[in-house]
C-alpha positions, 0 to 999 in steps of 0.5 A: 249313472251318467252325470251332465253339467252345464257351466251356466256362466259359459253358456251362450244360449246357442241352443245347439245342445238342446237341438242335437240331444236325442234324449232331451237332457237339456232344457232352455231357461230365460236368462232372467232366471239367473240374475246373479250370474256373470257371463264368462269374459273369454267366451263373450269375446268370441260369441254373443250371449243370447236370452237363454241358458241351457240346464242339464235337467235330465242328465241321467238320461244321457246316452253318451252320444257326445253330440252336445260336446261337439256342438256347444259353442261355449265349451261349457258341457261336462259329462261324467260316465259311470266309470268316472271318465270325464268328457268336455265339450270342445267347439271347433 
């Protein structure tokens, strides 16, 4: 089974993963649902954090199209395929 994880501390709330995913892996949640979360300082130096965070609630639905990996501005998405290969987002 495929597994998808979002490093919430790096998620800027850009919604790119949510917008491009053809199988609705990602669900956006209000930032207020993560009161103890400290946003990543390196990501904050480059991008603005918004009022939402992405959560990969439906990770098993992932079809490995990699669209989210190319669009994630916080480089916070990791996907593990059934063979154990790891794919990491790299925003350009």
